[in-house]
N, C-alpha and C positions, 0 to 999 in steps of 0.2 A: 545407511548411515556411516558405514566404514569409509565410503567415498568422502562424505562430509568431514569426517575426522582427519583423513589423510590430507585433504585440501587445506583444512585449518592449520594442521601442523606444518605443512610445507610453507605456508605463509609465515609462520613463526621462524622457521629455519632460514627463510630468505632474509628476514630482518636481522638474523645473526650473521649472515654471510659477510656483511660489510664491516663487522667488528675487527679490530686490530688483533693480531696474533697474541700479543701480550694480554690483552683483555680476555681472550678466549682461553687463556691458561692451557694451551696445548690441546684443547678439545675441538678446535675448529675442524681438523681433518676427520674426526669421528662424526661430527655433525654433517660434514659434506658427504661421507659415505652413506649415512642413514638417509639423507635427502635423495641421493641418487637411486637407492633401492626403493624408496617410496614412489618416486616418479615412475620407476619401472613397473611397479604394481598398479599404479593409478589407472593406466589405460585398460586394464583387465577387470577392474572392480565393478563396472556397469554390468557386464555379463555375469560376473560372479554373484552379485547381489540378486540379479534376476533368477539365477539357478538356485540360490540358497533357499528360496521358498519351498522347493520340492526335493532338493538334493541335500541330504544330511552332511555328506562330505564337503560339498561346496559351502554349506552353512558353517561348518567347523573352520574352514580356511578364512572365511570373511570374519568370523568371530575372533580368530587369532590376529588378523590384521587390525581390527578395531582395538583389541586389547593392547597390542604392542604400540599402537599409535597413542593411546592414552598414556602409556608409560613414557613415551618420548615427550609428550606434552609436559608430564610431571618433571621430567629431567630438565627441560628447558626452563620451566618456571622456577625450579629449585636453583638452577644455575644463575638466572638473573637476579633472584632474591639474594643469593650470596654476594654477587657483585655489587648490588645496590647497598647492602649493609656495610660493605667495606668502604664504598665511596662516601657514605654518610659521615664518616669520621672527619673531624674538622682540621686536623693537622697531620704532619708526616709521621709523628710518633704514634698517634692513635691509629693511623692507617696501617702502620707496620705491625702494631699489636693485633689489630683485627685480622690482618693477613695470616699471622701465626695462629690465631684462634680458629680461623676458617680452614686451615690446612687439612685437618682430619676429615671435615665434612666434604671438602673439595675432593679429597682422595677417594672417599666413599662414592661420591657422585661420578668420578672418573671411571671407577670400576663398574658402576651400574650402567654407564653409557656404553662401555666396552661390551658388557653382556647384551645390552639392547641391540648393539650393532650386529653382533653375531646372530642373534635371534631374527632380526630383520632380514639378513642375508638368507638364512635358512627358510623363512616363510616365503620370501620372494622366489627362491629356487623351486619350492614345492608347487608353485602355481602351474608349472608346466605339466604336471600330471593330471590336471583337471580339464585340459583342452578348452580353457576359456577363450572367448573371442576378444580380439583387441578392438577397442573403440576409442577414437580420439575426438574429443569435443573441440569445437571452435573456441577461441578465447572468450571467456565470459558466458559461454553457453552452458546450459545444464546438461551434462552427459547423462544424468539420471533420468531425465525427462523423456527418454525414449530414443530409439534409433530414428535416423532421418526419415526412412520410408514410412514408419509408423506415425511419426509426427506429421508428415505430409498428408497421410490418410485422414488423421483427425482433423486437420485444417479443412479438408474437403468436406468431411461429414458435417462439421460445424456450419459451413456455408450453406449446406443444403436445407438446414432448418431455420434459417433466419426469417424474420417476418418480412413479407413483401412490402408492408407499409413503411418499414424502415429503410428499404432499399430504394435507390434512385437510379433512373436510367435503364432499369431492367426491362420494363414493358416494351419500349421501342425495340430493343435488341431481341427480345423474345419474339415479337411480332415478325421481325426480319427473318429469324430462323424458321418460324412456322411456315412462312411464305415459301421459303426454300424447300421445305419438306413436303409441301403439297403435291401429292402424286398426280394431280390433274391440272396443276397450275403452270405458271410461266416457265418454271425450272424443272418440269417433269423429267426431262432427260438427264438431269444432273443427279447422279447416284451417289456421289461422295461430297460431303460438305465438311470443310476443315475450318474450325474456329481458331484463329491464330492471334497471339498477342503476348506481351510480357507477363510475367508472373504477377498476380495480384489484381489483375484487371476484372476478375469475376467470370472467367470463361466457364468454370465448373457450375457456378450458381445459375447462370443463364441456361446452360445446356440441361441442367436437371429440371428447371422449371418447364422447359420445352418438352422434355421426356415425360413429365407428369401431366401435361396438358390433356384435357379430355378429348379435344378434337384430334390431337395426334394419336391418342390411343385408339380412336375409332378408325383412323386410316391405316393403322399398323397393328393387326391382331397379334403379331409375333414381335416381341421387343426384348432387347437385352442391354443392360448397362454394365460395362466392364471398366474398372479402374485399373489402369496399366502401371503408371509411375515408372521410375528409372529402372527398377529391378523387376523383371517379370520372367515367368517360365512359359514358353510357347505352348507346351502340352497342357499345363494347368489352365492357361487362358482359353484354349480351345474347348477343354472340358466344361469350363464355366459357361461359355457361350452356348454350348449344346444343352446344358442343363436348363439355362434360362429360357431358351426357345422352347424346349419341350414342356416346361412348366406353364408356358403361355398357351399351349394347346390343350385339347381335351385329353382326359386320362385315357379314354378308349383309343384315341389316335396314337398315343405313345405305345399302348399295348399292341395294337394292330401293327404298328410299324415294326416293333421288335419281333413280333411273330412272323411277319411277312419276310423280313430280311434276315432273320435269325442272327442278329448282331450280337457280338460280344459286348459285355459291359464296358463303359468308357474307362474304368479304372485300370483295365488291362490293355487298352488299345495304344498303339503308337501314333505318331503325328500323321502319317499318310492315311491311316485307317480313320482317325478322327475327322480329317478333312473330307474324306469321301462320305462318311456318315452324315456330316453336317450338310454337305451339298445335296445329298439325296433327300434329306429331311426337308430342306427349304424349296425343293422343286415346286413350282406353282403356288408358292406362298409369298405374300407381301410382308416384308419385315423391316424393322428399324434396329440397327446395331449402333450403340454409342460407345466409343472408346475414349475414355477421359484421361487426360494427362499422358499423352504419347510423347516419348522422347526419341525413339529409334526409328529410322527409316526402314530397317530390316523387318520390322513386324509386319509391314504391308505384304511381304512375300508370302506369309502364311495366310493372311486375311483374304487377299484377293482371290486365292484358290478355294478357300472354304466358303465364301459368300458369293453365290452366283449372281451375275447381272443378267436378269431375264426380261428387262424392258417392261416390268410390271409396276414400276413406281417404288421399288424397295430402295432404302436409303442407308448410307453409312455416315455417321456424324462423329467427328473426332475433335478433341481440343488439344492444342499443343502450343508450346512457346517457340518452337523452331520452325521458321518459315520453310526450310528445306523439307521438313517432314510434311508440312501442309501441301507443298507442291508435289511431293513424291506419291502421295496417296491419290492415285488417279486410275481411271479405268482404261484409258487409251493414251495415245501419244499427246504430249503436251509441250508446247513451245515455251522455254524459259523466258522468251522475250515478252510474253504476256504478263510477266510478274515483275518487270523492272520498274514500273511506275509506282514508287512508294507513296505517292500522294493519293492513290486510289484507296477508297475505303474497303472495297471488295471487288472481286473479279472472278470470272469463270471461263473455262474453255472446254469443249466436248462435254464430258460428264463429270468434271471436277469443279468445285466452287470453293474458293478461299474467302472466308469472311474475316476481314481484319477487325479485330476487337479494338476499338479506339478508346483512349482515356475519356473520362467524363469531361464534359464542358465545365467551364467555371461555375455556371449556374447550377448544374447538376451536382458538382462537387460541393458547392456551398450548402445545398439542401441536404445532401447526405451527411455532411459534417454537423449540421444543426440537429438532425435526427439523432445522431450518436452523442453529441456533446450536451444537448439540452433535452433529454428524454422526458423530463417532467415539466418543462416550461410550457407556458401557454403558446399553443401553435408551434412549439419547439423553435422559438425565436431566440436569436442571439441578443444579449443585452447590448445596447447601443455603444457603451463604453468599450466593449470587447470586440466590436465589429472589425476595426482596422487590423488589429493584431491577429484575429482569427482568419481574416482574409489572407494575411501574409503566410500563415501556417498552411492554409488550404492551397495556396499557390505553390508552395514548396513541395506539395504532394503531387503536383503535376497531373491531376486527374486520376491517380491510382486509388481505386476504392479500398484496397487492403490497407494502405497507409492512412487514408482518411478515416476509415472505421477505427483503426488502432489508436490514432491520436485523439480522435473524437471521444472514443470510449474512455481513454485514460483521462482526458480533461473533464469528463462527466463526473469523475470522483474528486476533482479538485475544486477549490474555492473559486467562485465566479468573481474574481477581482483582477483588475488590470495588473496589479503587482505580481500576483502569483503566476498569471499567464505569461507575463513578460519574462519571468524567471525560466519557465519551461521553454519558451521560444528561444531564449538566449542559450540555453543548455540542450537544445534539441539534438545536437550531434552527440552529446553525452548519453542522452536517452536512447537514441537509435543504436548506440553501441552497447549499452548496459541494461536498458529497460527491456526485460524479457517480453513484455506485452507488445512492444514496438518491433523488437528484433525477431520474435518468433511467436506470432499470435496463434499459431496452431495449438498452443498449449493452454489457452485461456478458458476453455469450456469444459466443465464437468469432468475433471480429472481426479483420480484418487490419490491417496497419499503416495503410493509407489510410483506415481508418475511425476511427482514433484521434483524439481531440480534440487541438487544436494544442498544448496545454500538456503532453501526455503524449508527443508524438512525440520531442522532444529527450531526455526521460527514458529512453525505450526505446532510442533510438539510442546513448545513452551506453555501453551494454554493449559496443558495438563498439570502444571505446577500450581494452578489456582483451583479453588473448589468448583464443583459442578455447578453449572448455571451462573457462574461468576462473570460479571461484566467488567472488563478492564479498559481503562481510558487509553486513548491513542497515545497521548504524551508519555504516560508511564511505561507502556509497552515498548515504545521506541527507545526510551532511555535504557530499559532493561536489555533489549536486544543489542544496543550499542555497547553496553558494559560487558556483555558476554562475548563480544567480538563477532556476532553473527552478520554484521553489515559490511565487514571489511572486504571479504572475498579476495584476499591477497593484495589489496590496494594500500595497505598500511593504515595509519591513523587518518580518519576522515575529519574534515572540518564539520562544524555544526550544520552548516547548509547542506553539505553532502550527505550527512546522516539523515536529514529530513527527506532529501530527494530519494536516497536509496530505500529508506523505510517506507515511504509512500509507494514506491514501486512494488515492494514486497507485499504490503497490505492490499494494494489493488489487485495483485495477482491472486492472493489467497481468497479474496472476496469473489473474484470472477470464477474461480474454480469451485465455488460453493463449498469451501471447506471451513470458512468462518462467516459469521453473521454480523451484521451491523445491529447492535442493540440500542444505540442512541445516535441520533443525528444532530449535528451542530448546524442549526438553521442560519446562524449568522455567517458561518464560514462555508456553508454548503459543502460539507464533507463529513464522513463518519467521525463520530466523537468517541465511541466505545464499541467493544467487540466481545463476542462470546462464541462458543462452539456448541453445536448440537449435542445433546446429552449422549446420544449414541457414539458420536465422534469422540466425545470426552472419554468414554470407556475404551475406545480403540487407542486413544492417545496413552492412557494409563498402561495399557498392555504393552504398547511399543516402548514406553519409557522403561518399563521393567525389563523387557526383552533386551534392550540395547544398553541397559545399565546407565541410562542417562539421568534418571532422577528416581529417588525413593520417596514416594508420596504416602503420607500416613495421616489417617484420621483416627487412629487408635494406637495402642502401644506397639512399639517395634524395636528391634535391634538394628542399629545403624550398620549397614553393609559397607565394608571398605571399598568395594568395587564400584560403587555408584559415584557419579560425578556431581550430583546435586541432591539436596535433601529439602523436603517441603513438609512441614507440620502445619496442618490446616484446621485444627480443632482444639478447643480447651480440654476435650476428653482424650486427645491423643497424647502420646509420650514417646520418648526416644531414649534408648539406652546406648551410650557410647562405651561399649565394653572395651577393655584394654585402652582406656583413654590416654595412656601415656604414648600410644602409637599414633603417628600423624596420619590424617585422612587426606584424601585427594579431592574432596568436594570443592567445587568452585562457586556454588551458590547455596545459600542457606535461607530458607523462608520459614519464619516463625510467626504465624498469624493466629492470634488468640492462643498462644502457647500456654500450657498448664504451669502452675506455680513452681513445681519442682524443676521443670526444665528451664524456666526463666531464671531461677537461682543459679543453675549450672552455667548458663550463658554468661552471667556477669562475673564469673570466676576467671581470673586472668589466665589460668592454665588452659582453659578451653580454647582460647585463641591460638595457643601453640599447636593444638590438635588440628585446627582448620586453618592453617597458616597460608594456604594458597587461595583463599576466598577472593572472588571478584565482586560478588553481590552478597550483601547482608541486609536482610529485612527482618526487623523485630517490631511487630505492630500489634496493638491492642493486647499487650502483654504486661504482666506485673513486674516490670523492670524499672528500677529507680535510678540506676547509675550505670555508666559504661566504664569498664576498667581501662587503665593506662595501656594494657597490652593490645588494645585495638589498633594502636599506632604501628604495630609490627606487621599488620596485614598490608604489605607493600603493594600487592596486586589489586587491592580493593578499588573499585570504580563506582560503586553504588552503595550508599548507606542510608537506610531509612529506619527511623525510630519513632514513627508516627503513633499518636495515640498511646503514648507510654507516660510514666511518671518521672522520666529522666529530667533532671533540673540543670545539668551542665555537661559540657563535653570536656574530656581530659586534654591537657596541653599536648599530649602525644598526637592529637589529631593532625597536627602540622606535618607529621611524617608521611601522611597519606598523599604523596605527591601525584598519584595517578587518579585520585578521586575526581569524578565528574559530576556526580549527583549527590547532594546532601539534603535529605528530606526530614525536617524536624516539626512538621505541622502537628498541631494539637498535642505536642509534648509540653513540658514545663520549662523549656529552654528559651529565654528571652534575651540572652546576651552571649556572645561568642568570645572565646579566648583570643588573645593576640596572635597565638600560633596559627590561627586560621589564615593569616597572610601568606603562608607558605604553600597554600593549595593553588598552585598556578594553573592546574588543569581544570579547575572547577568551572562548570558550565551552568549548573542549575542549583539554585539555593532557595529552598522553600522553608519558611519558618514563620508561623503565626498561630495565634489561638483566638478563636472566635466563638462567641456565645451571644445569641440574640443580636443586640445592637453594639456589643462590645467587640472591638478588634484590637488585639495587642500585637504589635510588630516586634521586630528584632533589632536590638541595639548592637551596632558594629564598632569594633575598635577603629580609632582614627588612623587613616591611611590604608585600611584594608582594601578598599575598592581600587586603589592604584595598582594592585597586584593581580586583579582578576581580568586579565586581558582576553580571556575566552568566555567570560560570563555571558550567558544568553538570557536567562530569566532570574529575577530576584523578586521574591514576594514573601514577607513584606517588611520594609524598612521602617523603623520608628524614627520619625523626623524630629522628635522633640529632644533628642539627645544633644548634648554639647560636643563640640569638637569638629564640626563642619563636615559631617558625612554627606550632607546634601551638596556641598561644594565639590565633592569627589565624583559625583555622578557625570560630570562633563567628560570624564575620561572613559566612560563606558559607551563608546560610540557604536558598539556591536550589539547592544541590548535589544531584545525583541519583546520582552515583557518586563514591566516595572510597576511595583505597587508600593505606595508610601502611605503611612498613617501618621496622624498627629503633626501634620505639616504646620509650621508657624508662618505667620504673615511675613515676617522679616526675611524668610528664605524663598519667597515667591519669585523674586527676580532671578535668584541663582538657579532655581529649578527651571525657569523659562529659558535661560541661556543654555542649560544642559540639554533640554528637550530639543532645542533647535539643532543640536549636533548629532542627534540620534536618528540617523537615516534609516536604520533597520527596525525601529520600534513599531510593533504592531498592536500592543495592548498596554493601556495606561490606566492605573487606578490611583487616585489621590484623595485623601480624606484629611480635612483640617482638624486641628485640636478641638474645636468646638465652635459654637455660633459666635463667639467673640473674636475668632481668628478668621478674618475675611480672605477670600481668594482674590488676588490681583494678578491676573495672568495676561494682562494686556501687552506685556513686553514681548511676547512671541510674535514675530513677524511672519515666520514660515513654520507651520506645524510639521511634525514628522511625516514625511510623504507616504509612508506605508501604514500609518495608523488606521486600525480597523475597529478597535473597541476602545471606548473612552468612558470612564466612570469618574465623576467628580461628586464628592459629598462635602458640602460646606457652603457658607454664604459667599455670593459673588457681589463684588462692588458694582460691576456692570458686565453685560454680556460681551465677551472678548470678540473683537473684530475677526480674528483668525478662524473662528468657528465656521465662517462662510467658506473657508478653504479646505474643509475636511472632506475632500472629494472621495476618499476611499473608505471612510468610516461607515460601517455597517450597523453597529450597535452603539447606542449612545444612551447613557443613564445619568441624569443630573438630579441630585438631591440637594436642593437649594434653600432649605429651610433656614430662615434668618436673613435672607436676602430681601431687598426692597426694589425689585426691578419694575420699572414702569413701562418698558417697551415689551410688546407681545413677543415672547421667546420663539413662537412658531414662525415669525416673519423670516428669520434667518435660517432656521433649521429645515424648513420645508423646501429649500433650494438644494439641499445636499443630494447629489445624484445617486448615491448607492445606499443611502440610509434605509435599513430594513426594519429596525426595531428601536423605538424611542420610548424611554421612560422619563417622565418629568414630574418631580415632586416639589411643590411649593415654591416660594421665593418671588412670586409675581403678584403685584398689588393692583394691576390694571383691571378693567371691567369686562374686556372681551378677548376672545380667541378667534383667530380668522385663518381659515385654510383656503387658499386661492385655487382656482380651477386647474392650475398647473402645478400645484403643491404636492409634495410627497409621492412622487411617481413610483418609487420602489418600496415604499413603506408597507410592511405586512402587519405589524402590531404597534399600537399607540396606547400608552398608559399614562393618563393624566391624573394626578392625585393632589388633593389639598390646595384648592384654589378658592379661598373664602370670599374673594371680592368679585369674581367673574359671574356676570349675570346673563351673558350672551355668548353662544358658540355658533359661528357661521362656517358652514362647509359648502363651498361653491360646487356646482355640478362639474365633474371632471377631476376634482381633487381626490386624493387617496384612492386611486383607481383599482389597486390590487390589495387593499387593506383586508386582513382576515380577522383580526382581533382588535376590539376597541373597549377600553375601560375608562369610564369617567367616574372618579371616586372623590367624594367630599366636595361637592359644589353646592353649598347651602343657599346661595342666592341666585341660582339658575332659574330664569323665568320660564323656560320651556325646553323641551327636548329638541335638540338641533334637528330641524327639518331635513337637512342634507344627509341625514343617516339613511333616508329612504333610497338614496342613489348609490349606496355602497353595496353593490351587488355581490361582492365576494366575501362579505363578513360572515363568519360562522360562529364567532364568539363575541357577545356584546353584553357588557355589564355596566349598569348605572347605579350610582349612589347619590340620590337626588332628593330634594324636598318632596314630601307626599303631595303637596298642594298642586304640583304640575303634572301629577299622574292622572291620565284619563284612559280608563280601561277600554273605551270604545275606539281609541286612536289606533289605527292599524299599525302604526309604527312600533307599538309595544308587542305586536305579534313577532317582530323580528328579534326582540331582546331576550336573551337567554336568562338573565338574572337582573332583578330590580330590587334595590334596597332603599329604604327611606330614612331621612335624617330627622327623626321625630323630635329630638332634643335640641336641634339647632335653632338659635334665634336668628331668623332671616329678616328681621325687621330693620 
């Protein structure tokens, strides 16, 4: 984690590097020296942290680096805080006064930075005494994730245990090599087979399958598998070959051989001795030796002497990327002219055979991609709407299995929508450069915490700030990571889209490493919705948090330690004592979840915020807090503020000073109106504020003109549309919105809302509720709905079904509560044509007599919930309709004449609930055997 801290602080120092000399107040040179020293230490931290586990002196040095890095971060944040408070002054006189007031603090800070610089120089100098190895990572690569050779070995190991059913094209290539190895076959005189091709073609995977094949094992009683890689020791390699061959023989054979030849143990033998021993041992024995990942021609000089060619069918199989290596590994003279035809798939001469591993054909590549991208789909088929885009991505991989598997696996965790995949396709270059799963997939399987790249370690450890077995939603986790700065990795402030892209990369990698678990799946988005960690891992995390001073987690009384960077109080029985509370603390995040009353009272004291003045994240939830003091506005660095489930009724005007605030979460508090000062929050991206109980939903009243200032706002939930002042008119300026929720919408604002929605090209989720049954929705004015819209919820009476509903091509979830409507046209007529609709809930509003599902209707629908249709007496489901439906609910159909016969053809339904008149129930009807729950409408008058 010292590496993580150093990288994080270097990013901050880089952002200061561009500041003007006057702004830096003479501290620029000091910061430059500190940055230079940190960069010098950076290359050695990988080895140092590896040694720290067992070497106390190395551990002490790493701890010093981490500690001094924390002090540097504090100095930077103190400095930017001083500068910001000076700039907040409105005129020249005030700025001058502030400058004078800040001189003592700036002077103290300057002395502190001078001391830090001297200490950094000293710590950097002392690294020489530890003999740490220097390691330089590629840009964007995790140096902490292991040395290159180790990572390569992990990649090979992971490929060896993939399921054959998921691999494509392997059987033909395996059969080719087995044929070449047949000691009595067409190529019996060919003693060296070289499998050659570019990296990622699957050479190791195919070779291993061949090596493990039963028939091959029968033909070659003595076998050895040697992983060579770029760095190898000839003497170690020869010892390994000898050991494996001996283990393949009988124990008595080994004993007799040693007794007969009176040989010295291999541990003390030199290379000539090892070669002689190996040759003698293999006399009259048929063997197979596999050398995987060969990079050097020179290795053959040792191998050809140690492994005799006896004309008995023994074979040597190598895999390599280098054609020169493939040609050089030969038993006799070989003409280079035999290798000039690059169009040949394979060729051989004398007793050397070069098998050129070709890329997968387009058909093979497509099958492999579908296996990876749609592992849970029926027959692993690609959705029709994604085929063209998927084919384009597969084509860009040019038949390289490694790339196809990486991209397919990454896409398997993403939403199966055209919009999402277009975004990834568009940014594929960005992903190839920055997404660790695409750039270095060697790290994706079963790696421990110590193997995590530096930027993922804090993300993983963050789960320890929540209670054991706690499930945290994806959206909240990503917003917290962004507020902490975990996602930047030296790239500066990210856009909201970049935050999502980087966070999805991080989550995907953590899942694939089996470090976090998916606790809830979003079936409409086809991606994980919430996460947790295994209880044992949670314990490990708590230990690491304590060891690294990252977070003090308490579920009981504790004294707050000034060295910790975060504090998490997780229980109403917990408590915290801020001793010497006049001294400022360096904590960046404060979680108070179900905090005890005494602590809650302390929090609302203005002096408390002076103690925790560097906070980035403040969460006060389910606590007995009734107000927030004005001093909260002094938390300049604050980016995330949540006061969910509290008794707070209003925000102070000072909230407008939080110019870095990105997330404001007021859900289920008592705040229903925001102060005018909220307009100053230009960085705000997420605003959540509503109170809900049963059927009552109270939204947030906003000051007039406030939305004009929220240029970065991504999500807002929920606006009270009944307020005067034209807030609905301001929505047209929020073209970047991805989620919008409105309650109490008035009919007179319908056309204004329609115009705003047409301008929201990024909108994915929309919730609109009218004031009541007297306020009709008239949404016909929309000619083109938001193209990315995936979730739509409307609650209120419709005058008529909007024509644009037929154009909701990307909508996956649709819920319509239309009580009070008098629709005469079957609503299913339009909805069943939507190509991606997976979940439909329809409640009331239809006064017709029948519902009709055509044979081509609802091709993607998985759940259908129909409620409160008092006039419907017939439901027809044609054969072929609803082909993949899993859940069907028919609730409150008092006039239904019979159970829809078409239900018998719904082969995939696992949940079926009927709420019907008892008169149509026939226990002998086999259809009722399929129904999980049946309720009767005893009190309905169906006459």
